[in-house]
PDB file of N, CA, C and O in Angstrom:
ATOM      1  N   MET A   1     246.196 -27.509 345.405  1.00  0.00           N
ATOM      2  CA  MET A   1     246.080 -27.011 346.810  1.00  0.00           C
ATOM      3  C   MET A   1     246.165 -28.247 347.578  1.00  0.00           C
ATOM      4  O   MET A   1     247.040 -28.252 348.444  1.00  0.00           O
ATOM      5  N   LYS A   2     245.427 -29.333 347.453  1.00  0.00           N
ATOM      6  CA  LYS A   2     245.565 -30.513 348.043  1.00  0.00           C
ATOM      7  C   LYS A   2     246.850 -31.043 348.099  1.00  0.00           C
ATOM      8  O   LYS A   2     247.258 -31.294 349.233  1.00  0.00           O
ATOM      9  N   VAL A   3     247.619 -31.287 347.130  1.00  0.00           N
ATOM     10  CA  VAL A   3     249.211 -31.614 347.140  1.00  0.00           C
ATOM     11  C   VAL A   3     250.061 -30.848 347.734  1.00  0.00           C
ATOM     12  O   VAL A   3     251.061 -31.366 348.231  1.00  0.00           O
ATOM     13  N   ALA A   4     249.824 -29.245 347.828  1.00  0.00           N
ATOM     14  CA  ALA A   4     250.649 -28.526 348.613  1.00  0.00           C
ATOM     15  C   ALA A   4     250.557 -28.923 350.109  1.00  0.00           C
ATOM     16  O   ALA A   4     251.495 -29.279 350.823  1.00  0.00           O
ATOM     17  N   GLY A   5     249.252 -28.794 350.450  1.00  0.00           N
ATOM     18  CA  GLY A   5     248.834 -29.280 351.933  1.00  0.00           C
ATOM     19  C   GLY A   5     249.593 -30.726 352.276  1.00  0.00           C
ATOM     20  O   GLY A   5     250.286 -30.864 353.284  1.00  0.00           O
ATOM     21  N   ILE A   6     249.417 -31.555 351.509  1.00  0.00           N
ATOM     22  CA  ILE A   6     250.059 -33.057 351.856  1.00  0.00           C
ATOM     23  C   ILE A   6     251.496 -32.974 352.062  1.00  0.00           C
ATOM     24  O   ILE A   6     252.149 -33.541 352.937  1.00  0.00           O
ATOM     25  N   LEU A   7     252.017 -31.980 350.891  1.00  0.00           N
ATOM     26  CA  LEU A   7     253.593 -31.821 351.060  1.00  0.00           C
ATOM     27  C   LEU A   7     254.059 -31.108 352.428  1.00  0.00           C
ATOM     28  O   LEU A   7     255.111 -31.451 352.967  1.00  0.00           O
ATOM     29  N   LEU A   8     253.387 -30.286 352.869  1.00  0.00           N
ATOM     30  CA  LEU A   8     253.696 -29.265 354.061  1.00  0.00           C
ATOM     31  C   LEU A   8     253.560 -30.181 355.169  1.00  0.00           C
ATOM     32  O   LEU A   8     254.367 -30.175 356.099  1.00  0.00           O
ATOM     33  N   ILE A   9     252.491 -31.035 355.108  1.00  0.00           N
ATOM     34  CA  ILE A   9     252.270 -32.001 356.385  1.00  0.00           C
ATOM     35  C   ILE A   9     253.468 -33.016 356.426  1.00  0.00           C
ATOM     36  O   ILE A   9     253.955 -33.352 357.505  1.00  0.00           O
ATOM     37  N   LEU A  10     253.944 -33.512 355.195  1.00  0.00           N
ATOM     38  CA  LEU A  10     254.868 -34.448 355.173  1.00  0.00           C
ATOM     39  C   LEU A  10     256.225 -33.778 355.564  1.00  0.00           C
ATOM     40  O   LEU A  10     257.021 -34.347 356.311  1.00  0.00           O
ATOM     41  N   ALA A  11     256.451 -32.557 355.032  1.00  0.00           N
ATOM     42  CA  ALA A  11     257.568 -31.925 355.472  1.00  0.00           C
ATOM     43  C   ALA A  11     257.675 -31.545 357.005  1.00  0.00           C
ATOM     44  O   ALA A  11     258.758 -31.576 357.589  1.00  0.00           O
ATOM     45  N   ALA A  12     256.586 -31.213 357.575  1.00  0.00           N
ATOM     46  CA  ALA A  12     256.541 -31.010 358.980  1.00  0.00           C
ATOM     47  C   ALA A  12     256.942 -32.335 359.647  1.00  0.00           C
ATOM     48  O   ALA A  12     257.942 -32.363 360.364  1.00  0.00           O
ATOM     49  N   ILE A  13     256.175 -33.469 359.432  1.00  0.00           N
ATOM     50  CA  ILE A  13     256.652 -34.736 359.928  1.00  0.00           C
ATOM     51  C   ILE A  13     258.049 -35.175 359.826  1.00  0.00           C
ATOM     52  O   ILE A  13     258.614 -35.650 360.811  1.00  0.00           O
ATOM     53  N   ILE A  14     258.624 -35.050 358.726  1.00  0.00           N
ATOM     54  CA  ILE A  14     259.819 -35.218 358.556  1.00  0.00           C
ATOM     55  C   ILE A  14     260.837 -34.554 359.273  1.00  0.00           C
ATOM     56  O   ILE A  14     261.786 -35.140 359.792  1.00  0.00           O
ATOM     57  N   ILE A  15     260.635 -33.252 359.309  1.00  0.00           N
ATOM     58  CA  ILE A  15     261.497 -32.304 360.311  1.00  0.00           C
ATOM     59  C   ILE A  15     261.297 -32.480 361.781  1.00  0.00           C
ATOM     60  O   ILE A  15     262.327 -32.353 362.442  1.00  0.00           O
ATOM     61  N   LEU A  16     260.165 -32.753 362.462  1.00  0.00           N
ATOM     62  CA  LEU A  16     259.862 -33.032 363.583  1.00  0.00           C
ATOM     63  C   LEU A  16     260.501 -34.589 363.950  1.00  0.00           C
ATOM     64  O   LEU A  16     261.005 -34.707 365.066  1.00  0.00           O
ATOM     65  N   LEU A  17     260.494 -35.437 363.305  1.00  0.00           N
ATOM     66  CA  LEU A  17     260.802 -36.865 363.291  1.00  0.00           C
ATOM     67  C   LEU A  17     262.325 -36.830 363.184  1.00  0.00           C
ATOM     68  O   LEU A  17     262.940 -37.621 363.898  1.00  0.00           O
ATOM     69  N   GLY A  18     262.935 -36.102 362.470  1.00  0.00           N
ATOM     70  CA  GLY A  18     264.410 -35.956 362.051  1.00  0.00           C
ATOM     71  C   GLY A  18     265.028 -35.174 363.463  1.00  0.00           C
ATOM     72  O   GLY A  18     266.059 -35.509 364.045  1.00  0.00           O
ATOM     73  N   TYR A  19     264.332 -34.312 363.757  1.00  0.00           N
ATOM     74  CA  TYR A  19     264.983 -33.727 365.060  1.00  0.00           C
ATOM     75  C   TYR A  19     264.786 -34.703 366.267  1.00  0.00           C
ATOM     76  O   TYR A  19     265.739 -34.813 367.039  1.00  0.00           O
ATOM     77  N   GLY A  20     263.809 -35.323 366.478  1.00  0.00           N
ATOM     78  CA  GLY A  20     263.697 -36.154 367.456  1.00  0.00           C
ATOM     79  C   GLY A  20     264.736 -37.407 367.413  1.00  0.00           C
ATOM     80  O   GLY A  20     265.321 -37.832 368.409  1.00  0.00           O
ATOM     81  N   PHE A  21     264.867 -37.925 366.104  1.00  0.00           N
ATOM     82  CA  PHE A  21     265.769 -38.943 365.850  1.00  0.00           C
ATOM     83  C   PHE A  21     267.194 -38.459 366.074  1.00  0.00           C
ATOM     84  O   PHE A  21     267.966 -39.316 366.504  1.00  0.00           O
ATOM     85  N   TYR A  22     267.650 -37.319 365.874  1.00  0.00           N
ATOM     86  CA  TYR A  22     268.914 -36.660 365.976  1.00  0.00           C
ATOM     87  C   TYR A  22     269.098 -36.621 367.506  1.00  0.00           C
ATOM     88  O   TYR A  22     270.146 -37.031 368.004  1.00  0.00           O
ATOM     89  N   GLU A  23     268.098 -36.136 368.251  1.00  0.00           N
ATOM     90  CA  GLU A  23     268.363 -36.185 369.755  1.00  0.00           C
ATOM     91  C   GLU A  23     268.379 -37.305 370.409  1.00  0.00           C
ATOM     92  O   GLU A  23     269.043 -37.320 371.446  1.00  0.00           O
ATOM     93  N   ILE A  24     267.722 -38.441 370.029  1.00  0.00           N
ATOM     94  CA  ILE A  24     267.892 -39.790 370.406  1.00  0.00           C
ATOM     95  C   ILE A  24     269.118 -40.226 370.095  1.00  0.00           C
ATOM     96  O   ILE A  24     269.686 -40.899 370.956  1.00  0.00           O
ATOM     97  N   MET A  25     269.740 -39.991 368.965  1.00  0.00           N
ATOM     98  CA  MET A  25     271.276 -40.413 368.673  1.00  0.00           C
ATOM     99  C   MET A  25     272.350 -39.805 369.474  1.00  0.00           C
ATOM    100  O   MET A  25     273.438 -40.331 369.705  1.00  0.00           O
ATOM    101  N   LEU A  26     271.933 -38.604 369.893  1.00  0.00           N
ATOM    102  CA  LEU A  26     272.985 -37.890 370.499  1.00  0.00           C
ATOM    103  C   LEU A  26     272.895 -38.212 372.195  1.00  0.00           C
ATOM    104  O   LEU A  26     273.787 -37.812 372.944  1.00  0.00           O
ATOM    105  N   THR A  27     271.942 -38.832 372.601  1.00  0.00           N
ATOM    106  CA  THR A  27     271.725 -39.114 373.981  1.00  0.00           C
ATOM    107  C   THR A  27     272.535 -40.446 374.443  1.00  0.00           C
ATOM    108  O   THR A  27     272.287 -41.519 373.894  1.00  0.00           O
ATOM    109  N   ALA A  28     273.400 -40.356 375.354  1.00  0.00           N
ATOM    110  CA  ALA A  28     274.173 -41.336 375.759  1.00  0.00           C
ATOM    111  C   ALA A  28     273.560 -42.486 376.443  1.00  0.00           C
ATOM    112  O   ALA A  28     273.959 -43.649 376.378  1.00  0.00           O
ATOM    113  N   ASP A  29     272.444 -41.995 377.175  1.00  0.00           N
ATOM    114  CA  ASP A  29     271.737 -42.966 378.118  1.00  0.00           C
ATOM    115  C   ASP A  29     270.943 -44.064 377.288  1.00  0.00           C
ATOM    116  O   ASP A  29     270.699 -45.156 377.800  1.00  0.00           O
ATOM    117  N   ILE A  30     270.602 -43.794 376.183  1.00  0.00           N
ATOM    118  CA  ILE A  30     269.909 -44.897 375.521  1.00  0.00           C
ATOM    119  C   ILE A  30     270.973 -46.046 374.788  1.00  0.00           C
ATOM    120  O   ILE A  30     272.007 -45.785 374.174  1.00  0.00           O
ATOM    121  N   PRO A  31     270.459 -47.213 375.021  1.00  0.00           N
ATOM    122  CA  PRO A  31     271.475 -48.307 374.818  1.00  0.00           C
ATOM    123  C   PRO A  31     271.637 -48.527 373.109  1.00  0.00           C
ATOM    124  O   PRO A  31     270.732 -48.386 372.286  1.00  0.00           O
ATOM    125  N   PHE A  32     272.738 -48.825 372.896  1.00  0.00           N
ATOM    126  CA  PHE A  32     273.077 -49.032 371.225  1.00  0.00           C
ATOM    127  C   PHE A  32     272.085 -49.736 370.395  1.00  0.00           C
ATOM    128  O   PHE A  32     271.822 -49.414 369.237  1.00  0.00           O
ATOM    129  N   TRP A  33     271.402 -50.972 371.211  1.00  0.00           N
ATOM    130  CA  TRP A  33     270.483 -51.677 370.187  1.00  0.00           C
ATOM    131  C   TRP A  33     269.216 -50.892 370.053  1.00  0.00           C
ATOM    132  O   TRP A  33     268.527 -51.093 369.052  1.00  0.00           O
ATOM    133  N   ILE A  34     268.826 -50.009 370.960  1.00  0.00           N
ATOM    134  CA  ILE A  34     267.729 -49.220 370.762  1.00  0.00           C
ATOM    135  C   ILE A  34     267.857 -48.113 369.657  1.00  0.00           C
ATOM    136  O   ILE A  34     267.011 -47.836 368.807  1.00  0.00           O
ATOM    137  N   ARG A  35     269.108 -47.529 369.847  1.00  0.00           N
ATOM    138  CA  ARG A  35     269.426 -46.614 368.688  1.00  0.00           C
ATOM    139  C   ARG A  35     269.553 -47.357 367.287  1.00  0.00           C
ATOM    140  O   ARG A  35     269.146 -46.826 366.254  1.00  0.00           O
ATOM    141  N   THR A  36     270.138 -48.610 367.313  1.00  0.00           N
ATOM    142  CA  THR A  36     270.141 -49.334 365.979  1.00  0.00           C
ATOM    143  C   THR A  36     268.783 -49.613 365.401  1.00  0.00           C
ATOM    144  O   THR A  36     268.435 -49.293 364.264  1.00  0.00           O
ATOM    145  N   GLY A  37     267.941 -50.332 366.417  1.00  0.00           N
ATOM    146  CA  GLY A  37     266.491 -50.391 365.884  1.00  0.00           C
ATOM    147  C   GLY A  37     265.816 -49.145 365.471  1.00  0.00           C
ATOM    148  O   GLY A  37     265.068 -49.169 364.494  1.00  0.00           O
ATOM    149  N   LEU A  38     265.979 -48.274 366.005  1.00  0.00           N
ATOM    150  CA  LEU A  38     265.294 -46.840 365.696  1.00  0.00           C
ATOM    151  C   LEU A  38     265.797 -46.476 364.219  1.00  0.00           C
ATOM    152  O   LEU A  38     265.011 -46.085 363.356  1.00  0.00           O
ATOM    153  N   THR A  39     267.210 -46.641 363.991  1.00  0.00           N
ATOM    154  CA  THR A  39     267.849 -46.417 362.847  1.00  0.00           C
ATOM    155  C   THR A  39     267.290 -47.186 361.524  1.00  0.00           C
ATOM    156  O   THR A  39     266.982 -46.673 360.448  1.00  0.00           O
ATOM    157  N   LEU A  40     267.244 -48.583 361.906  1.00  0.00           N
ATOM    158  CA  LEU A  40     266.731 -49.434 360.827  1.00  0.00           C
ATOM    159  C   LEU A  40     265.301 -49.173 360.454  1.00  0.00           C
ATOM    160  O   LEU A  40     264.888 -49.196 359.294  1.00  0.00           O
ATOM    161  N   LEU A  41     264.422 -48.872 361.737  1.00  0.00           N
ATOM    162  CA  LEU A  41     263.010 -48.467 361.314  1.00  0.00           C
ATOM    163  C   LEU A  41     262.799 -47.315 360.424  1.00  0.00           C
ATOM    164  O   LEU A  41     261.971 -47.334 359.513  1.00  0.00           O
ATOM    165  N   ALA A  42     263.662 -46.171 360.731  1.00  0.00           N
ATOM    166  CA  ALA A  42     263.515 -45.092 360.102  1.00  0.00           C
ATOM    167  C   ALA A  42     264.065 -45.215 358.738  1.00  0.00           C
ATOM    168  O   ALA A  42     263.671 -44.431 357.875  1.00  0.00           O
ATOM    169  N   VAL A  43     265.087 -46.281 358.412  1.00  0.00           N
ATOM    170  CA  VAL A  43     265.529 -46.413 357.059  1.00  0.00           C
ATOM    171  C   VAL A  43     264.247 -47.068 356.395  1.00  0.00           C
ATOM    172  O   VAL A  43     263.756 -46.577 355.379  1.00  0.00           O
ATOM    173  N   GLY A  44     263.740 -48.154 356.986  1.00  0.00           N
ATOM    174  CA  GLY A  44     262.642 -48.816 356.374  1.00  0.00           C
ATOM    175  C   GLY A  44     261.496 -48.144 356.053  1.00  0.00           C
ATOM    176  O   GLY A  44     260.875 -48.331 355.006  1.00  0.00           O
ATOM    177  N   LEU A  45     261.172 -47.325 356.960  1.00  0.00           N
ATOM    178  CA  LEU A  45     259.982 -46.391 356.717  1.00  0.00           C
ATOM    179  C   LEU A  45     260.207 -45.445 355.551  1.00  0.00           C
ATOM    180  O   LEU A  45     259.291 -45.246 354.753  1.00  0.00           O
ATOM    181  N   LEU A  46     261.390 -44.852 355.420  1.00  0.00           N
ATOM    182  CA  LEU A  46     261.746 -44.037 354.343  1.00  0.00           C
ATOM    183  C   LEU A  46     261.848 -44.744 353.032  1.00  0.00           C
ATOM    184  O   LEU A  46     261.493 -44.181 351.996  1.00  0.00           O
ATOM    185  N   LEU A  47     262.338 -46.001 353.043  1.00  0.00           N
ATOM    186  CA  LEU A  47     262.395 -46.950 351.591  1.00  0.00           C
ATOM    187  C   LEU A  47     260.857 -47.218 351.205  1.00  0.00           C
ATOM    188  O   LEU A  47     260.433 -47.117 350.054  1.00  0.00           O
ATOM    189  N   ALA A  48     260.087 -47.569 352.307  1.00  0.00           N
ATOM    190  CA  ALA A  48     258.815 -47.856 351.822  1.00  0.00           C
ATOM    191  C   ALA A  48     257.990 -46.493 351.405  1.00  0.00           C
ATOM    192  O   ALA A  48     257.076 -46.561 350.583  1.00  0.00           O
ATOM    193  N   LEU A  49     258.318 -45.423 351.936  1.00  0.00           N
ATOM    194  CA  LEU A  49     257.811 -44.087 351.529  1.00  0.00           C
ATOM    195  C   LEU A  49     258.077 -43.962 350.030  1.00  0.00           C
ATOM    196  O   LEU A  49     257.200 -43.621 349.236  1.00  0.00           O
ATOM    197  N   ILE A  50     259.283 -44.242 349.700  1.00  0.00           N
ATOM    198  CA  ILE A  50     259.936 -43.972 348.471  1.00  0.00           C
ATOM    199  C   ILE A  50     259.205 -44.827 347.251  1.00  0.00           C
ATOM    200  O   ILE A  50     258.819 -44.433 346.150  1.00  0.00           O
ATOM    201  N   ALA A  51     259.161 -46.057 347.816  1.00  0.00           N
ATOM    202  CA  ALA A  51     258.662 -47.146 346.917  1.00  0.00           C
ATOM    203  C   ALA A  51     257.049 -46.607 346.562  1.00  0.00           C
ATOM    204  O   ALA A  51     256.618 -46.550 345.410  1.00  0.00           O
ATOM    205  N   LEU A  52     256.371 -46.282 347.608  1.00  0.00           N
ATOM    206  CA  LEU A  52     254.866 -45.919 347.430  1.00  0.00           C
ATOM    207  C   LEU A  52     254.956 -44.676 346.403  1.00  0.00           C
ATOM    208  O   LEU A  52     254.360 -44.721 345.327  1.00  0.00           O
ATOM    209  N   LEU A  53     255.654 -43.678 346.753  1.00  0.00           N
ATOM    210  CA  LEU A  53     255.655 -42.630 345.628  1.00  0.00           C
ATOM    211  C   LEU A  53     256.025 -42.989 344.406  1.00  0.00           C
ATOM    212  O   LEU A  53     255.305 -42.585 343.492  1.00  0.00           O
ATOM    213  N   ARG A  54     256.927 -43.620 344.143  1.00  0.00           N
ATOM    214  CA  ARG A  54     257.230 -44.233 342.897  1.00  0.00           C
ATOM    215  C   ARG A  54     256.058 -45.089 342.285  1.00  0.00           C
ATOM    216  O   ARG A  54     255.768 -44.895 341.105  1.00  0.00           O
ATOM    217  N   GLU A  55     255.427 -45.947 342.960  1.00  0.00           N
ATOM    218  CA  GLU A  55     254.443 -46.713 342.360  1.00  0.00           C
ATOM    219  C   GLU A  55     253.274 -45.666 342.105  1.00  0.00           C
ATOM    220  O   GLU A  55     252.639 -45.763 341.055  1.00  0.00           O
ATOM    221  N   ARG A  56     252.998 -44.778 342.923  1.00  0.00           N
ATOM    222  CA  ARG A  56     251.918 -43.764 342.561  1.00  0.00           C
ATOM    223  C   ARG A  56     252.037 -42.869 341.326  1.00  0.00           C
ATOM    224  O   ARG A  56     251.133 -42.462 340.596  1.00  0.00           O
ATOM    225  N   ALA A  57     253.521 -42.625 341.249  1.00  0.00           N
ATOM    226  CA  ALA A  57     253.782 -41.973 340.067  1.00  0.00           C
ATOM    227  C   ALA A  57     253.644 -42.563 338.851  1.00  0.00           C
ATOM    228  O   ALA A  57     253.173 -41.934 337.904  1.00  0.00           O
ATOM    229  N   ASP A  58     254.075 -43.945 338.740  1.00  0.00           N
ATOM    230  CA  ASP A  58     254.026 -44.996 337.556  1.00  0.00           C
ATOM    231  C   ASP A  58     252.590 -45.231 337.410  1.00  0.00           C
ATOM    232  O   ASP A  58     252.201 -45.426 336.258  1.00  0.00           O
ATOM    233  N   ASP A  59     251.692 -45.252 338.388  1.00  0.00           N
ATOM    234  CA  ASP A  59     250.039 -45.522 338.174  1.00  0.00           C
ATOM    235  C   ASP A  59     249.612 -44.416 337.442  1.00  0.00           C
ATOM    236  O   ASP A  59     249.003 -44.581 336.385  1.00  0.00           O
ATOM    237  N   ARG A  60     249.901 -43.137 337.950  1.00  0.00           N
ATOM    238  CA  ARG A  60     249.390 -41.944 337.205  1.00  0.00           C
ATOM    239  C   ARG A  60     249.847 -41.817 335.883  1.00  0.00           C
ATOM    240  O   ARG A  60     249.004 -41.416 335.081  1.00  0.00           O
ATOM    241  N   LYS A  61     250.966 -42.057 335.460  1.00  0.00           N
ATOM    242  CA  LYS A  61     251.593 -42.048 334.168  1.00  0.00           C
ATOM    243  C   LYS A  61     250.896 -43.034 333.131  1.00  0.00           C
ATOM    244  O   LYS A  61     250.516 -42.708 332.007  1.00  0.00           O
ATOM    245  N   ARG A  62     250.784 -44.422 333.760  1.00  0.00           N
ATOM    246  CA  ARG A  62     250.237 -45.589 332.978  1.00  0.00           C
ATOM    247  C   ARG A  62     248.748 -44.884 332.583  1.00  0.00           C
ATOM    248  O   ARG A  62     248.325 -44.905 331.427  1.00  0.00           O
ATOM    249  N   GLU A  63     248.108 -44.339 333.558  1.00  0.00           N
ATOM    250  CA  GLU A  63     246.556 -43.910 333.358  1.00  0.00           C
ATOM    251  C   GLU A  63     246.445 -42.959 332.506  1.00  0.00           C
ATOM    252  O   GLU A  63     245.433 -42.929 331.805  1.00  0.00           O
ATOM    253  N   ALA A  64     247.514 -41.903 332.355  1.00  0.00           N
ATOM    254  CA  ALA A  64     247.239 -40.855 331.539  1.00  0.00           C
ATOM    255  C   ALA A  64     247.526 -41.334 330.051  1.00  0.00           C
ATOM    256  O   ALA A  64     246.986 -40.796 329.084  1.00  0.00           O
ATOM    257  N   GLU A  65     248.455 -42.428 329.943  1.00  0.00           N
ATOM    258  CA  GLU A  65     248.778 -43.036 328.864  1.00  0.00           C
ATOM    259  C   GLU A  65     247.611 -43.606 328.182  1.00  0.00           C
ATOM    260  O   GLU A  65     247.304 -43.390 327.010  1.00  0.00           O
ATOM    261  N   GLU A  66     246.980 -44.361 329.027  1.00  0.00           N
ATOM    262  CA  GLU A  66     245.585 -45.073 328.694  1.00  0.00           C
ATOM    263  C   GLU A  66     244.688 -44.061 328.126  1.00  0.00           C
ATOM    264  O   GLU A  66     244.266 -44.086 326.970  1.00  0.00           O
ATOM    265  N   ASN A  67     244.441 -43.233 328.945  1.00  0.00           N
ATOM    266  CA  ASN A  67     243.389 -42.094 328.640  1.00  0.00           C
ATOM    267  C   ASN A  67     243.847 -41.436 327.217  1.00  0.00           C
ATOM    268  O   ASN A  67     242.990 -41.255 326.352  1.00  0.00           O
ATOM    269  N   ASP A  68     245.137 -41.100 327.000  1.00  0.00           N
ATOM    270  CA  ASP A  68     245.465 -40.571 325.579  1.00  0.00           C
ATOM    271  C   ASP A  68     245.173 -41.529 324.389  1.00  0.00           C
ATOM    272  O   ASP A  68     244.750 -41.064 323.331  1.00  0.00           O
ATOM    273  N   HIS A  69     245.372 -42.731 324.533  1.00  0.00           N
ATOM    274  CA  HIS A  69     245.198 -43.824 323.605  1.00  0.00           C
ATOM    275  C   HIS A  69     243.612 -44.095 323.425  1.00  0.00           C
ATOM    276  O   HIS A  69     243.191 -44.548 322.361  1.00  0.00           O
ATOM    277  N   SER A  70     242.794 -43.817 324.451  1.00  0.00           N
ATOM    278  CA  SER A  70     241.358 -44.084 324.255  1.00  0.00           C
ATOM    279  C   SER A  70     240.746 -43.038 323.243  1.00  0.00           C
ATOM    280  O   SER A  70     239.553 -43.092 322.945  1.00  0.00           O
TER     281      SER A  70
END
């Protein structure tokens, strides 16, 4: 239940931020360097999130293996 709630919150955040990002990219009034900076920020956050999720999955797997051998 807890995981499902977290996944729904993350999905909502991704959808809302994605839509906002899409609208900003289509707005001609925003300078190129701001659009580029926002793109780099979004990519960096996405990579950090992926790295965090992979690390947590590895930790859980390692803990499960340690508990099995005990």
